[in-house]
C-alpha positions as CSV (number, residue, x, y, z in Angstrom):
1,X,0.0,0.0,0.0
2,X,1.0,3.7,-0.4
3,X,1.7,5.3,3.0
4,X,3.7,8.2,1.5
5,X,3.9,9.4,-2.0
6,X,7.1,8.7,-3.9
7,X,8.2,6.3,-1.2
8,X,8.4,2.5,-1.3
9,X,5.2,0.6,-1.0
10,X,4.4,-1.1,2.3
11,X,3.3,-4.7,2.3
12,X,1.1,-5.4,5.3
13,X,-2.0,-7.2,6.5
14,X,-5.2,-5.2,6.2
15,X,-8.8,-5.8,7.1
16,X,-10.6,-8.3,4.9
17,X,-12.9,-6.5,2.4
18,X,-16.6,-7.4,2.3
19,X,-19.0,-7.0,-0.6
20,X,-21.6,-4.3,-1.0
21,X,-25.1,-5.5,-1.4
22,X,-24.7,-5.3,-5.2
23,X,-21.0,-6.1,-5.2
24,X,-18.5,-8.9,-5.0
25,X,-15.1,-9.6,-3.5
26,X,-12.5,-10.8,-6.0
27,X,-9.6,-13.1,-5.1
28,X,-6.9,-11.5,-7.3
29,X,-4.9,-13.9,-9.3
30,X,-2.9,-11.3,-11.3
31,X,-2.8,-7.5,-11.6
32,X,-1.0,-5.3,-14.0
33,X,1.4,-2.5,-13.0
34,X,0.3,0.5,-15.1
35,X,1.6,4.0,-15.6
36,X,-1.7,5.2,-14.0
37,X,-0.5,3.3,-10.9
38,X,2.7,5.2,-11.1
39,X,0.8,8.5,-11.2
40,X,-1.1,7.4,-8.1
41,X,2.1,6.4,-6.3
42,X,3.7,9.7,-7.2
43,X,0.8,11.7,-5.9
44,X,-0.5,13.0,-9.2
45,X,-4.0,11.6,-8.6
46,X,-6.6,12.7,-6.1
47,X,-7.0,9.9,-3.6
48,X,-9.5,9.5,-0.8
49,X,-6.6,9.5,1.6
50,X,-3.5,7.6,2.8
51,X,-2.8,4.8,3.3
52,X,-4.1,3.6,-0.1
53,X,-4.0,0.4,-2.1
54,X,-3.4,1.0,-5.8
55,X,-4.1,-1.4,-8.7
56,X,-6.8,-1.6,-11.3
57,X,-5.8,-4.1,-14.0
58,X,-7.0,-7.2,-12.3
59,X,-8.1,-10.8,-13.1
60,X,-9.3,-13.2,-10.5
61,X,-12.0,-15.4,-9.0
62,X,-15.3,-14.3,-7.4
63,X,-14.8,-15.1,-3.7
64,X,-17.9,-13.5,-2.1
65,X,-21.2,-12.2,-3.5
66,X,-23.5,-9.5,-2.2
67,X,-27.2,-10.4,-1.7
68,X,-28.4,-8.3,-4.7
69,X,-26.0,-9.8,-7.2
70,X,-27.9,-12.0,-9.7
71,X,-25.4,-12.8,-12.5
72,X,-22.3,-13.9,-10.6
73,X,-21.4,-16.7,-8.3
74,X,-18.4,-17.8,-6.2
75,X,-15.7,-19.4,-8.4
76,X,-16.5,-17.3,-11.6
77,X,-13.3,-16.1,-13.3
78,X,-13.6,-12.4,-14.0
79,X,-12.0,-9.1,-14.9
80,X,-13.4,-5.6,-14.5
81,X,-12.9,-2.2,-16.2
82,X,-11.0,0.4,-14.2
83,X,-13.9,2.8,-14.4
84,X,-17.1,1.2,-13.0
85,X,-20.6,2.4,-13.8
86,X,-23.4,2.9,-11.3
87,X,-26.1,2.1,-13.9
88,X,-28.4,5.0,-13.0
89,X,-26.7,8.3,-14.0
90,X,-27.2,9.9,-17.4
91,X,-23.9,8.5,-18.8
92,X,-24.7,5.0,-17.6
93,X,-28.2,5.0,-19.0
94,X,-26.8,6.1,-22.3
95,X,-24.5,3.0,-22.2
96,X,-21.3,5.0,-21.3
97,X,-20.5,3.3,-18.0
98,X,-16.8,4.3,-18.5
99,X,-17.8,8.0,-17.9
100,X,-20.1,7.4,-15.0
101,X,-21.0,10.5,-13.0
102,X,-20.5,8.6,-9.7
103,X,-17.0,7.4,-10.2
104,X,-16.0,4.1,-8.7
105,X,-12.4,3.4,-9.8
106,X,-10.5,0.6,-8.0
107,X,-7.0,1.8,-7.2
108,X,-8.1,5.4,-7.3
109,X,-11.4,6.3,-5.6
110,X,-11.4,3.0,-3.8
111,X,-8.7,0.5,-2.7
112,X,-7.5,-1.6,-5.6
113,X,-5.9,-4.8,-6.6
114,X,-2.4,-4.7,-5.2
115,X,-3.9,-7.0,-2.7
116,X,-5.1,-10.6,-2.4
117,X,-8.7,-9.5,-2.3
118,X,-10.6,-6.4,-3.6
119,X,-14.2,-5.3,-3.3
120,X,-16.1,-4.2,-6.5
121,X,-19.5,-2.6,-6.4
122,X,-22.2,-2.8,-9.1
123,X,-21.1,-6.3,-10.1
124,X,-23.9,-7.2,-12.4
125,X,-23.2,-4.2,-14.7
126,X,-19.4,-4.2,-14.6
127,X,-17.9,-7.7,-14.2
128,X,-16.6,-9.4,-17.4
129,X,-16.3,-13.2,-17.6
130,X,-12.8,-14.4,-18.4
131,X,-12.6,-17.3,-20.9
132,X,-11.3,-20.5,-19.3
133,X,-8.4,-20.7,-21.8
134,X,-7.2,-17.1,-21.0
135,X,-4.3,-17.1,-18.6
136,X,-5.0,-14.8,-15.6
137,X,-1.7,-12.9,-16.3
138,X,-2.8,-12.3,-19.9
139,X,-6.3,-11.3,-18.7
140,X,-4.7,-8.8,-16.3
141,X,-2.8,-7.3,-19.3
142,X,-6.2,-7.0,-21.1
143,X,-7.8,-5.2,-18.1
144,X,-6.9,-1.6,-18.8
145,X,-4.4,-0.9,-21.4
146,X,-5.5,-3.3,-24.1
147,X,-9.2,-2.5,-23.9
148,X,-8.4,1.2,-23.6
149,X,-6.4,1.0,-26.8
150,X,-9.2,-0.9,-28.6
151,X,-11.7,1.8,-27.8
152,X,-9.3,4.5,-28.9
153,X,-8.3,2.8,-32.2
154,X,-11.7,1.4,-33.2
155,X,-14.4,3.5,-31.6
156,X,-12.8,6.9,-31.4
157,X,-10.2,6.8,-34.1
158,X,-12.4,4.8,-36.5
159,X,-9.3,3.4,-38.2
160,X,-9.9,1.6,-41.4
161,X,-7.9,-0.9,-43.4
162,X,-5.0,0.7,-45.3
163,X,-5.1,3.9,-43.3
164,X,-2.0,5.1,-41.4
165,X,-2.2,5.0,-37.6
166,X,0.5,6.9,-35.7
167,X,1.1,5.7,-32.1
168,X,3.0,8.2,-29.9
169,X,4.4,6.3,-27.0
170,X,5.0,2.6,-26.9
171,X,4.3,1.6,-23.4
172,X,1.4,-0.8,-22.6
173,X,-1.3,1.3,-24.2
174,X,0.8,2.2,-27.2
175,X,1.9,-1.3,-27.9
176,X,-1.6,-2.5,-27.6
177,X,-2.7,0.1,-30.1
178,X,0.1,-1.1,-32.5
179,X,-1.1,-4.7,-32.2
180,X,-4.8,-3.9,-32.6
181,X,-4.3,-1.4,-35.5
182,X,-2.1,-3.9,-37.4
183,X,-4.5,-6.7,-36.8
184,X,-7.3,-4.5,-38.3
185,X,-5.3,-3.8,-41.4
186,X,-4.0,-0.3,-40.6
187,X,-0.4,0.7,-41.5
188,X,1.2,1.6,-38.2
189,X,4.0,4.0,-37.4
190,X,5.3,3.9,-33.8
191,X,7.0,6.8,-32.1
192,X,9.0,6.5,-28.9
193,X,12.3,7.6,-27.2
194,X,13.2,4.0,-26.3
195,X,14.7,1.8,-29.0
196,X,13.7,-1.3,-27.1
197,X,10.1,-0.2,-27.2
198,X,10.3,0.6,-30.9
199,X,11.8,-2.9,-31.5
200,X,8.8,-4.4,-29.7
201,X,6.5,-2.2,-31.7
202,X,8.0,-3.6,-34.9
203,X,7.5,-7.2,-33.6
204,X,3.9,-6.4,-33.0
205,X,3.2,-5.0,-36.4
206,X,4.5,-1.5,-36.8
207,X,5.5,-0.9,-40.4
208,X,7.6,2.2,-39.6
209,X,9.2,3.6,-36.5
210,X,10.3,7.1,-35.5
211,X,12.8,8.1,-32.8
212,X,10.9,10.6,-30.6
213,X,14.1,12.2,-29.5
214,X,14.7,13.7,-33.0
215,X,13.8,17.2,-33.9
216,X,10.3,17.5,-35.2
217,X,9.1,13.9,-35.0
218,X,5.7,14.9,-36.4
219,X,7.5,15.9,-39.6
220,X,9.1,12.5,-39.8
221,X,5.7,10.8,-39.4
222,X,4.4,13.0,-42.3
223,X,7.3,11.9,-44.4
224,X,7.1,8.2,-43.8
225,X,3.3,8.1,-44.2
226,X,3.3,10.2,-47.4
227,X,1.3,13.1,-46.1
228,X,0.5,12.3,-42.5
229,X,-1.5,9.8,-40.4
230,X,-5.2,9.3,-40.8
231,X,-5.4,8.6,-37.1
232,X,-2.9,9.5,-34.4
233,X,-2.9,8.5,-30.7
234,X,-1.1,10.1,-27.8
235,X,-0.5,7.2,-25.4
236,X,1.9,9.2,-23.2
237,X,0.0,12.2,-21.9
238,X,2.6,15.0,-22.2
239,X,2.1,18.4,-23.8
240,X,4.8,17.6,-26.4
241,X,3.4,14.2,-27.4
242,X,-0.1,15.5,-27.6
243,X,1.0,18.4,-29.9
244,X,3.2,16.0,-32.0
245,X,0.2,13.7,-32.4
246,X,-2.0,16.5,-33.7
247,X,0.8,17.9,-36.0
248,X,1.5,14.4,-37.5
249,X,-2.0,14.2,-39.0
250,X,-3.0,14.7,-42.6
251,X,-6.1,16.7,-43.5
252,X,-9.3,15.4,-41.9
253,X,-7.3,13.2,-39.6
254,X,-8.4,12.1,-36.1
255,X,-6.3,12.7,-32.9
256,X,-7.2,10.5,-29.9
257,X,-6.0,11.6,-26.5
258,X,-5.5,8.5,-24.3
259,X,-2.5,9.3,-22.1
260,X,-3.6,11.1,-18.9
261,X,-2.8,14.8,-18.9
262,X,-1.7,15.6,-15.3
263,X,0.4,18.1,-13.4
264,X,2.1,20.6,-15.6
265,X,0.6,18.9,-18.7
266,X,-3.0,19.2,-17.5
267,X,-3.8,22.1,-19.8
268,X,-1.7,21.6,-22.9
269,X,-1.5,24.2,-25.8
270,X,-3.4,23.0,-28.9
271,X,-2.4,24.0,-32.4
272,X,-6.0,25.1,-33.0
273,X,-5.3,27.0,-36.3
274,X,-4.0,23.7,-37.7
275,X,-7.1,21.9,-36.4
276,X,-9.4,24.5,-38.2
277,X,-7.5,24.7,-41.5
278,X,-7.1,21.0,-41.9
279,X,-10.5,20.1,-40.4
280,X,-9.0,17.8,-37.8
281,X,-10.9,15.9,-35.2
282,X,-9.9,15.7,-31.5
283,X,-11.2,13.0,-29.3
284,X,-10.7,11.9,-25.7
285,X,-10.9,8.2,-24.9
286,X,-11.2,6.7,-21.4
287,X,-11.2,3.0,-20.8
288,X,-14.0,0.9,-22.0
289,X,-17.4,-0.1,-20.6
290,X,-17.9,-3.8,-19.7
291,X,-20.6,-4.1,-22.3
292,X,-18.0,-3.7,-25.1
293,X,-15.6,-6.3,-23.8
294,X,-17.1,-9.1,-25.9
295,X,-15.8,-7.5,-29.1
296,X,-12.3,-7.5,-27.7
297,X,-12.6,-11.1,-26.4
298,X,-13.8,-12.2,-29.9
299,X,-10.8,-10.6,-31.5
300,X,-8.5,-12.5,-29.1
301,X,-10.4,-15.7,-29.7
302,X,-9.9,-15.3,-33.4
303,X,-6.2,-15.4,-32.9
304,X,-5.8,-11.9,-34.5
305,X,-4.3,-10.4,-31.4
306,X,-2.7,-11.8,-28.2
307,X,-2.4,-9.5,-25.2
308,X,-0.1,-12.0,-23.6
309,X,2.6,-10.9,-26.0
310,X,2.7,-7.6,-24.2
311,X,3.8,-9.2,-20.9
312,X,7.5,-9.0,-20.5
313,X,7.8,-9.5,-16.8
314,X,5.9,-11.1,-13.9
315,X,6.7,-10.1,-10.3
316,X,5.7,-10.7,-6.7
317,X,3.8,-8.1,-4.7
318,X,7.1,-7.4,-2.8
319,X,8.8,-6.5,-6.1
320,X,6.0,-4.1,-7.3
321,X,7.5,-1.1,-5.5
322,X,10.7,-1.3,-7.4
323,X,8.8,-1.5,-10.7
324,X,6.8,1.6,-9.8
325,X,9.8,3.6,-8.7
326,X,11.4,3.2,-12.2
327,X,8.3,3.7,-14.3
328,X,8.7,7.5,-14.5
329,X,12.0,6.9,-16.4
330,X,10.1,5.4,-19.3
331,X,13.0,2.9,-19.8
332,X,11.0,-0.3,-19.5
333,X,9.6,-2.3,-22.3
334,X,6.2,-4.1,-22.3
335,X,3.9,-4.8,-19.4
336,X,4.8,-6.0,-15.9
337,X,2.2,-8.1,-14.0
338,X,2.0,-9.1,-10.3
339,X,1.1,-12.8,-10.1
340,X,2.4,-13.7,-6.7
341,X,1.1,-12.3,-3.4
342,X,2.7,-14.6,-0.7
343,X,6.3,-13.8,0.3
């Protein structure tokens, strides 16, 4: 758990969670270590208080069930979106559970999955059944970054076969976008400052890569794509990457902001004159509601994509603190997943 920001996590026994009347308790089998968890650990996110248990990319088994839950039973294998819908607000009634007005976000507004057990409310609306043949480590990799990328590429970016997709930042979200875009027939150009991340992007289907450390990487994207990307995604969340993403588009292109814009980057300058003159579209994209997960699971079942390829490291809960401490350096490659909780 986090007892102080920017200090090592503390592993300790805590009180057993209990389910809400419409909720469940999940026995966590695996949970990803995400850049959003780093933001939480570093104090960039508003939390209900300290100490706090982070973690939101979980896969596990239903251990306890509240009396109002109808669709789930003990022993069910599940995952859950990081943004959970209440089912009654305007957003939820419109089907947009991921932008619920009454935010329940494990690891952020509530204690999360860096623990052996985690309580999740509104279970019937938000739990997603994990196929029996999907490894829990791979299901944890699916939990936030992969589905977030799917929504950004498919629903917001509306990428089509043969179009150029630029992916700025090849962490977990960006590499997922590379894999998904390539599987759907897009031509992908990946941009990053880490050669190891670019190499992995090439392995996952990127046709072209650009070193983000060069002067004017947006101009390089325009050159290699013969006029600019049709869709461009900022998977980092920095003012410079957001601007580069917009500037790398061709006319009528679509920019999708996925990386969280926090701290000094919370209000980035936007090249609005370019947006107007080139009739560009700017979209935000936040997670994915549970109702849309079947499309992702069908894509996985077809063999077109494999989120397990993103996992480059599994660690114990004791080792998670070291992973978090180095995430801000953006030197790692792929996704790290906690799959062991006992010492």
